[in-house]
Structures are given as C-alpha cells and as structure tokens.
N, C-alpha and C positions, 0 to 999 in steps of 0.2 A: 356316635361311631368313632372308634379309635383306630389309628393306623400307625405304623412304625416307619422310620426313615429307611430307605433302601440300604442294604448292607454291602452290596457288591459294586456300587457305582458312586463312590465318594468323590471322584474326580469330576463329576458333572452336576454341581449344585444347581445350575439353571434348570436341568431336567427335573431335579428333585422338587424345586419350587413349583414348577408347572404341574407336577403330579399331585399337589396338595388339593384338598377340597376347596369349594368356593371361598372367596376372599373373606367373607364375614364369618365363616365357620371356623373359628379359632380354637376349637376344642381339641384339636390334634395335639397329643402330648409332646411330640418332638418339636413341633412348630412353636408351641407355647413355651417350652424350655428355652428355645433359641431366642425368642422375643424377650422373655422376662429376664434373662441373664446378659443381654447385650448392653454394653456401655454406651453405644451409639443410640441415637433417636430412631425408633421404628414406629411409624404412626400411619393412620389412615384418616383422611379428612375429606369432607365433601367440597363442592365447588363454591360454597359460601364461606368456607374457612372454619367450619365446626368440626372438632375432633370426633371421630367415631371409635378410634382405638389408639392407645399409646402405651409403650412399655414403661416400667417403673423407674429405671435409672435416670433418664432425662427429667422426669417429673421431680425426683428427689433433688437433682442439681438445681432446678428452678425454685425449690422450696415448697412444692405442693405434693399432695397425694394424687394418685391417678384419677380418682373420682372428682377432685377439685379441678384438675386440668380439663376433664371432659365437660365441665359446666362453663368454662370460659372460652369465648371465641379466640382463635389463634391470633387474630388481629390485635386483641387486647394485650397480648404478651410482647408485642413489638413496640419499641419506643415511638412516641408520637411523631417525631420528625422522619421516621422511616416507614410509616404506615402506608403512604402513597406507593412506596415500592412493593409492599405486600399486595396491594390491590393490583399492581401491574403484574405481579407474579401469578395471581389467580387467572388473569386474562391470558397470560402466556401459556400456562399449562392447559387451559381450556382449548385454546386455538391450535397449539402445536403438539399437544399430547405429552409434553415433557418440559421440564425446566430445571435448571441447576444454577447455583450461585451461592452467595453469602447472605445470611439473615441475622440481624441483631435482635436479641430477645432480652427481656428483663426478668430478673429473679424477683421473688416476693419481696426481698429487702431493698430492691431498687438497683442492685448491681447489674451490669450488662455482660452478656455472653455472646459469642459469635459462633454461629453454626454454618458449616458448609454442607449444602443439601444437593441431592440428586433425586428428583421426584418424577413420577410417571402417572399418566391418566389411565384409569382402568374402566373400560366400558362394557366388556364382555363378561357374562356370567353374573352380572349385578343388575338390580332393578333400576338404580340411578348411578350415574358416573361418580366414581370416587378417585381420590388421589392417594397413591401409595408413596409415603415419604421415608427417606433415609437421610440422616444428617449426622455429621461428626462435629463434636465440640472442639473448635480450634482456638479458643480464647487464649490459652497459654502460649500456643505457637505464635499467634499474632502479637501478643505482648512481648515475647522474646524477639520477634522480628522488629518490632517498634523500638525496643531497647538497643538492638544492634544498629539500627539506622541512626538512632540518637547518638550512640557511641561513635559511629563512623563520622557523623556530622561534626561532633565535638572534636574528634581527632583531626579531621580535615581542617577545621578552624584553627586548631593549635599548629598544625602542619604548615598552613599557609601564612600564619601570622608570626611564627617563630623568628627570632632575630638571628639564630644560628641556621646555617645551611643544613638541610636534611636531604639525603640522597638514598635511593633504593635501587639496587641493581640485581640482575639475575646471577646465577652461579658462575657465569662466564665473565662477569664484570660489566655487562651492557646495562646502561641506565634505563630504568623503567619509570622512575618518578623523581621529581625534584621540586622543592618548594621555591617560592620567589626569592627568598634570601640567598639560597644556594646558587641559583642562576645568576643573581646580581653579583655575588662575590667573584664569580669566574668570568663575568662579562658576557655571558651567553643568554639567549632566550631559552625558555623551557623546551621548546621544540628542538632547538639546536642541541641541548644537553642530551635529549633522548636519542640522539643519533651518535652519541659518543660512548666511550668505555672509560673505566677508571684510569687506564694507562694514558688516555688522551689528556687528562687534567693534572697528572703528576709530572713534576720536573723529570727530564730524561735521566738525570743522575740517580734518581731514586726508584725508577720503575722496577728494578730487579728485586726490590723489597716486597712488591705486591703479593706474590704467591706465599711468601713467608708469613706476612701479616694476616692474610685471609685464612691461612691454615690455623693460625692461633685462635680463630673464632669457632672452630669446630668444637662440638660438645657444649655449646651455649656460653662460652667464655666471652666476656666483654673486654675489649682492648681500648687503650688510650695511647695514641701514638702521634708524634709530631711529624709533619710532612712539609716538603716544599711543593707548593701547588702553582700551576702555570695558568694564567688567565688567557683569554682569547687573543689579547693583544701581545702575548708573549712575555709579559712581565711575570715575575715570580714573587710569591709572598708566603710567609710561614703560617701553617694552620695546624690546629690540634683536632684530630678526628677520633671520636668515640665510636667504635664499630662493634657490631654484633651480627650473628646469623639468625634470621627469623625462623620460626618453626617450619615454614614451607621451603626453607633452603635459601631464600633470597638474602642479600646482604644489605644491611642498613648502616649508614654512616652519618654522624652528626658533626658538622664542620664548624669550627670557630676560628676566625682570623685573629691570630695572636701577635700581629705586628706591633701594636701599641704596648702590649704586655712585655714583649721582648725588649722594646726600647726602654721601658720603665725599669726592667730588671738590669739591663746593661748600665743605665744611668745610676741605679742604686749601687751596682757593683763598683763602678768607678768612684762614686762618692765614698763608699766604704773603704776602698783602697786608699784614696787620698786621706781620709780620716785616720786610717791605720798608720800610714806613713807619718802624718803630722803628729799623731799621738806618740809614735815611737821616738820621734825626734824631740818631743816636748819634755819628756821625763815626768809627765803627770800620771800618777796612778789613778785609774778610773775603774769603777766596778759597779755592778748591780747586785742587789740582794733582795730576796723575796720577803714576804711578811714574817717568816720565821728567822729572818736575818741570816739566811744561808746564801753563800756567794753563788750567783748564777752566771756571771760573766766578769772578766777583768782584762785590763790592758796595762802593761808596764808595772807589774808587781814589784814591790821593794821589800827589803828587810825580811821579816817573818813571812810575809805574803809571797816572797820570791823563793823562799827555802823549801816550799812544799806545794803540793797540788791543793789549792784552796777551794776548788769547785765543790759545792755541796756542804762545805764546812761553815761553822759559825766563828765569830771573833773569839769566843771562849776557847774553841778548839785550836785556833791559830795562835792566840796570844797567851792563853791560860786564863782561868777564871778571874783571878785577882786583877791582872793587868787590863782585862777587857771590861770589867764591871762598869766603870764610868762611861766608856764609849758605848756600851750596849744601852745604858740608861738614856743617853742623848738620842741614839737612833730610835729607841722605842718612843721617845717623846715626839720625834718627827712623824713616826708612823701614826701615832694617836691623833696628833693635832693637824697633820697635813701641811704644816708650815716648815719650810727649810731653815737651816741654820748654818753658821760659819764659825769655826773655832780653831784654836791652836791645840794640836794634839802632841803631847810629849811621849816619846817612845824610847825606852832604853834597850839597846841592841848591842850585844857583844861588848858590854861594859862601857858603852859610849851613849851619851844622851843625844837623841834626835828630836827635832821639832818639825811638825807638818802643819801647813795651812790646809785645813780640811773643810770642804763644803759638802753638806748632806742635804739632798733634795728628795721630796716624795716622788715616787714613780707611779703614775696613774694608768689604769687599764682603759679599755675602750668605753666603759661606762662612766669614767671619771672617778672611780674609786681607787684609793691608795692600795696598790698591789705590791709595793716594795720600795726600795730606795736606790737612788743613783748617788754615788759618792765620788769626789775627786780630791786628791791630796797631792801637794807638792812639798818637797823637802825644803824648809827655810832655815835649816840649822846654820848654814854658812852666813846668812844674813844676821842672825842673832849673834854669832861669834865675831863678826867683823865690825859691828857698830855698837856704840854705847846705847844703853837702855835708860829709860826714864821710869821711875816708879811713881804711880799716881794713886793718891788717896782721895777718892771722890767725896768722901764724907766731910773733908776739911776744906773743900773748895768754897771760897767766899760767896755769899748769896748773890752778890752783884756781878760776879764773873759770868760772862756769857760762854755757853758751851762751845760756840763756834770759835772763840778766841783760843781755846785750848785744843779742840779736836778738829777744827776745820769743817764742822758740820754746818747745816743750815742754821741761821741765826735764831736765837731764842734763849730764854732763861734756862739755866741748867736745872734739871729736876732735883728736888730735895732727896737726900739719901733715904733709901727704903730697904728694909731687910727682905722685902718680897721681890726686889729686882736685883738680879746679879749680872755681872758683866765680865769682860775679859780684855786685857790690854794686849793688843797685837802690835809687835814692834816692827818698824820699817827702817829703811835707810835714812841717813842724815838726822837720826835722833827723833824723827816724828813718830807719833803713835796714833792709833785709831781704836775706838771702843766699839765692840760689837755686842749688841744686846741679845739675850737669849731668854726663852721662857724658863728654862732650867739649865743649870750648868754643872760642870764637874765639881764634885764636892772638894776636890783637892785645891781648887782656886779659892782660897779663903777670902771671906768677905772683909777680913781685917785689912786687906790690901787696898781697900777703897779709901785710902787717905792720900793727902796731897803732900808731896815732898819736892822741894825745888833742887835738891841735890841730885847729882848724876851718880848712878851706881857703877860698880865695877862690871866688867864684861861678863856675860853668861849668867 
C-alpha cells in the first residue's frame, strides 16, 4: 500500500509521522525518500542492540553497506572501552522509554566518530518493543571544539608566562584581564587591576593622550607608543605599549618596561657626544667604508675628503683613479686578509705634499665576518718637515747587528733581506725611526731603499 505525505499541513511534521503505517512497514514512498536521503542516522533496533533498519548515509560514513550493518550488533561498532556505556544505554531506554547522549563508534578502518543521539522506545503497534534512533554526527564539531580549547590553553599559557605585561580592557578602558607580568610591573594584584581603568595607571600628565591613541586603533591599526606609567606606590616608569583593537571591540595592550633601554640609549648618546667632541678636537680623520670601499661614515675630513660630500663615494672618485690606485690596493689587501695595517700615506694637495699616518683595520659584522674597514689618519707633514730624516738600507745591515739596536724593537737577530718582505720607514721626532711591516705595500716605496746609510739626509 502506498500513501503520500499530506499537502496541506507541512507545519505539523509530528502529526505526519503519527499518520504513517506501522513502524516496520517502511514501504511508504515519502517515508522511504526521507530516510534514504537523510545525512543523519535514522535507525530501528531491538532491546538487544540488533539493527532492524538503518539508512544508507551513516552506513557509508562508517565504511559499510546497509546489509553489512544489519549483520553486526550495534555493540560491536562501539570502541571496547565504551561498551559498558552502551549496555547502560540499553537499560536506560528500556526503563525510561527514552535516552539521549553521545556515542562513540568505530569506522571499518578503525577511525572514531562521535554521534549525538535522541532515541525513544516504541511499544505500541509492534509485536516486540523496538527503539527508534536518531543521531547526528558531531565528530567535526567536537574536533573543532577540542582545537579551540587547545588553542585557548596554549594562549593562556603564553599569556600567563609572557615577560611583557598584557592588558585587555573594554571599550571604556576598564580592565578585563591582565597577566602576572603586567600586574607585577604596576605593583598591583590581578584583582586590583581589574577594578582599575587605563587612566588609573597612566601618569596624570599624559592621560589626555588616551582618547587620541585609542582612536588610532580603529580599523585594525596596531600602534606602538611610549607612555609614562604610574605604579601603585606612585612611582613612574617609561613603558612602550603595542596596542590594538580586538575583533570584538576590546582593547589589548602589550607593555614593556623600557627603563633600562632608555638608560642605555642615554649612556650611548653621552658617549657618542664625548667621542664626537674628542674627535673634533683631535684632528684625526676617521671613517668607515663598506666592502665596496664606499664611505659610509666619517669625522674630521681633510683635504680632498673635506672638499666634497664623500658618503657613498670611493677613493677613486675622491682622489682620482691614478692617485687612489695604491691606497685601494692596500685596503683590498686588508679586506681579503682580515689583518690591519699601518702606513704613511703621501697626498699631494694644491701643489703641496702632505703625509698622513694611516691606520686601516677590518670592520667585522655580528657574525665576525669582514664587512668593511675602519680607517684613521693624522697629518704628520709638520713632523717630517721639522726634523731630520734617516735613510735606512735594510739589505746592507751587518748580519751581527741586532734589530733592537736600530729600531728599538724586541731583541733578536735582524731577518735576512728578502724580496718577498716589504716595509716602510716611518719618521718620528728626534731623528728616530720605526719600521712597520706589511703583507703588501705601495709599489712607489721602492725596495731599493732597503739599504743602510749612516749619513743624514736633507729635510723632506
């Protein structure tokens, strides 16, 4: 016998269900269509837990056909550790006539799903009592809830253990939450903070800025602002606050005490100022160059370096290719070897010869790699012009002469002359000289000068 669903009373599904034929007569076309196309579990089972009817969708989810499901007791689909709960469910539905709750079931592959069920006992119109079951698969919902709880737990752990203070307030500035670090910074307990507002912890001289700064957070902007904050004991300290408006309208601020940072910055500023004054009075030309030998910083420029803006330029651009060739060669040598050197640098400027005592040292980055050079130069022209010079021919020094007797160095035999080792005679006051060794040296310092001569030369 076939029947159709009532057409004029769709608002009363309960009445439609009661108008159906007896529960086991499932040949009704409308009822069959409803059952077979439902994504929820619709089933009938007896009080021993054997299925009498089940729709296809949940069977497919569990990895079975309907016929296979009918052959397996419901209890076998329940994980072993929860089967005692299934037994309790059968007792409950038998005694109370209904039961609802959550049921864990296993798929054919061993995965677990969670069903939320609402089942009733049917005793009228049937030869033996049966249970009508309706269940909804909430596995994804439970997994999402579990992920949210894990995320909240993780966030709370970070919130509580953060070294920076974290504050959350409502749109009126009343505090709703604070982590231990934030409460400790201000000298309050968490309970005390939750009775305060933003204005209560900001120095009075800065409270007028609060509406302006909170307005800047509108539209999702993140702000970074320094404030003077007031502790419970009335003392004030500088803090940096990173603020933002949360999606629900609340305000979040992350506070960092920057007292030590400001002290360090002030100390660095004072040191830099003292160094600047000292350098200005010293007359020493100091500079930094990068690995391309472009000037990145300088102090007390002289001669050609003073006549132009040298930042970003190379020695070739400042001095000209020919005049700078030897100097560039030495600087490249220091870059490659990572070993500093000291030399006398002759510079001709406005038809006058100048001499500089030049120190070139490698400049290392945070990884210890050579990132450029630091150079310091002082004009020693007047020293050369005011005192007699001594010419030294190292190749003719008697083998028994000690280097220390001539140069004042650590005692030891003077090394034999070698074409592989070059040097430079640096002249000082009172006719003394010192010999600075270098891996490579300017080609203009001819090796023929390494002879020894006891005569004093003319000046310059």
